[in-house]
Each structure stands twice: as C-alpha cells, then as structure tokens.
C-alpha positions, 0 to 999 in steps of 0.5 A: 570617535571612530567613524565607519568607512563610507562603503560600509555606511552605504551598504547598511543603508541599502540593506535597511532600504531593502527590508521594506520590500520583504513580505512576512510569512502568511499565517491563517488561524486554525479556525480558518482551515478545514482538514481533509481526512480522505481523498477518493478519486473515481471516474465520472459519467461526464465524458468532458469531465472524466474525473470525480473527486470526493473529499471527506472533511473533519467537522470541527468539534469542541471536545472529542470526549463530548462527541457521541459519534464521528461527524464528517462532511463531504465535497464532490466535484467532477473535472477535466483534471484533478486540479480543476475539480479541487479548485472548484471545491475550494469555492464551496467552503469558506475555509481553506482545504488542508490536505496535510492531515489526509492519510488515505487515498482511495482509487476507484476500481474502474479508474485503475482499470482504465490505466489512469495511474500516471495522471493520478500520480502526477497530481498527487506527487506534485502537490506539496501538501499531500503526504508521500507516506499516505496509504493508497488503496483501491475502493470497490465498487467505488472510492466514493462509497468506501470513504462515505461509509462510517462503521458502527462504533467508529470514534470521533477522533480517528477514522476506523479505516486508518487502523487497518493500515497502521501497526497500532491497529489490526495485524493480519497477513491479508492486508497489504500496506502500500504508501504513495511513495512506494506506489510511485517508485514501483510504477516508474521502475522496470522490474517490479510491479505494485500491489494495492489493497482492495477495500470492500464493504459487506452487504449490510454496509456495516464493516469493511472487508480488506483481504484481497489486493490488486496487482498493477503493472504498466501496460497490463490489465490489473490482476486480482490476488485472492486472500491466499495469494495476498497472504503469501505476498505479505509473507514474502515481502513484509515477513508478517505472521500467518496461519497456514492450513496443513492437510498432509498424510491424514494430519489436518492442523493450522500452523501459526507462524509468528516469525518469518524470514525470507530471501529471494534472488535471481541466479543467472548462468546465461540468458537461457538459464535463469533460476528464481531462488527463494528461501523462507524460514517459518517459525511458530506453533500449532494453533488448531487441530482436529486430533490430539498432537504430541510434541514428540511428533514435531519432526513429522509436523515440520516435514508436513509444514515444509511440503505444504508451504513449498507447494503453495509458495511455488504455485504463487511464484509460478502463477505470477511469472507465467502471467508476466507479473513481478510483484517480488521484484526479481527484475530489480535483483537482475539489474543489480547483478548485471552491468547496464551494457550487458543487460537484456532488454525489458522484453528479453528479460520478461521472456527469460523471466517467464521461462525461469526455473523456480526453486523454493526452500522452506525451513520449518520451525514448529516449536510446540503443539500449543498449550492445552489446559 
C-alpha cells in the first residue's frame, strides 16, 4: 500500500480544517422580499432633510389573471441623504426591499433645477442592486405625483409607464429614452449634454403626457425642449420615424418619414474656422394633404420637404449652440479629431462652438403620395 508524502497529508488536513470557517451563501425565500417598481426623488420641505424618496412597491398577488386592477403600496421618507431615507423605509416593511426589478427612476423638476444631479448619480451608481439600464426621467410637477398615478386600464402585471420607454409599446418621435448609464456618462463627459424626458399628467390625471424634454448641462440652468425640438433631437440621435409638416409654395401636407439616416461632425480648419456639418436622409411618403396630390409631382414635393426640414433642423442647431448647449455631442467629435496637447480648453471650445457655422444638408426621399382607395 502506497502512502502519501507527509507534506501532502498536512496540506489536506489544513484545507479540511479551513472549510469549517467558510460561510454559505445567504438566501431568502421570495415571500420574504418586496419588489420596487419605481423610484421617485424630490426635494422636501425640511431644510435639515432635503431629500424626499418615494418607492412604488408591487403588491403580492396569487394570480395576475385573477387581479382586476393593479395594486401598489408606497413608502415615503425624507432624509439628509438618499441612503438615510431608504434605510428608514427598510424599517417600515417586514420584507427586504428589492431594487433589481425597478426599471424607472423619476427625478422631481425642482430637484433637477437645484443641480443635485451629482449627489443623485453617486447614490444610484454605487448601489449594485439598481440597474444601470433603468430609465431616468423628470417628473412634473413632482416625481411622487407621477409614480403614484395609476391610469385607467393599466394591467396588474406591468406598469403603463414602462411601455412609453421600451420598444414593445408606443413608438413616437416625441419621447426621449435615456438610460441611467447614458445619463451618468454624459454628465461626466465634457463635450455632450444630457436630455431627459419630462413626464406630465393631464388636468384630469387620467393619462400621462410625454412630449417634452429637459436639456441638462453642468454649471447651467436646465433648458426645456418643446415637442418640435424634442422630435428633431430624436430624429438626429435615434433615427426614429417622424411626421413633418410642410407648408411651402401653396402646398400643405404631412410627410411621414419612416427611415432616417443622420450624420453630423465637426470640420476644423483652425480655431477660428469651425463648421458643424449635418447630413440627413429622409425617406417616406405623404400621409395627409389638404388637396389632391399626384405621384408625377414627387420631385416638387421632395424639394419642398428638403427646404422645410433644412430650415427646422438648422434653427434647432443654431438655437442650441447660441445658448451654449451641445446635446448632439459636437464637442466629443472635436476631441476625437484633435490630439490632447493641441486641443482648445473647454472655455475656448465653447466660444468656438458658439461662433461655428452650421451646414445642414437634407436628402429627401418621398416615394409616394400615399394610398387612397
């Protein structure tokens, strides 16, 4: 019979002895957890506890088929910090708060205007159980009111607000979709500004209205984008479909654009000669008109589409650069083209950006005047 060497025997004894000090993985039954659907963060009326956190919780149900309407519960607490407020709320429930299924984070408009974004992002990013792919939005008038509203017809299995920001639900050019990771990246990066969708409720509090957005830049007041500018921003960044009103030379029609391809870049000759070039391909058809339209006149309609869309896009870019906002990220493109030891300072680039020339070229592609039976 062969025996193991003494060194190996000693190693095995030590290894077996160490296993007694190993702890097993912590596991809790699902009925010991409560899942957070949405997180709302507002300013409070308490100066000592400036943060107000509201959590929307799923209520346990035996079967979603048997549930006649959605049921939620809410936890609300103020705190000196976000962590303190949530720690207090953990004592209000006999179950553990699970943030892993939370898809939506709503920031109160007043909180955003007070420029508390750095503190909020620090908390949201540090927590490992909050998804970086969560959508982040602005609630008007408050984030708490937005998440507490339950529209008529909402299913028990899925909050209606989620459908607005994912591709499985509505598809509209007026809704901006911003994830937490993108918001953090843009807030830390010089050369691009963040755009967050604004969630409002109609006067009767029956449904949501999401067709505006808020442009957020460091060390600047947030700037609101109206529905038209929100649509143009989406066209240039997400290449989403759109409806453009054309009112040129006596023609008045709606062009439905189902395919958009956009390119925009910075052309640099020197520090005092910078041009912002944008090229957009618009393909689609005519969806509405006040008078009969003929396919043989499509070249004319394309010419009108080109003129009208170039004017609107140019106006949007001019407005952004004159105000000193850069939602399209021209500053990122500039830094990618210039060596770090030859770049302008941030202040110099912003001055050059405001003085830059804008060149917008639209390639129209209306294919038909629509189908009329």
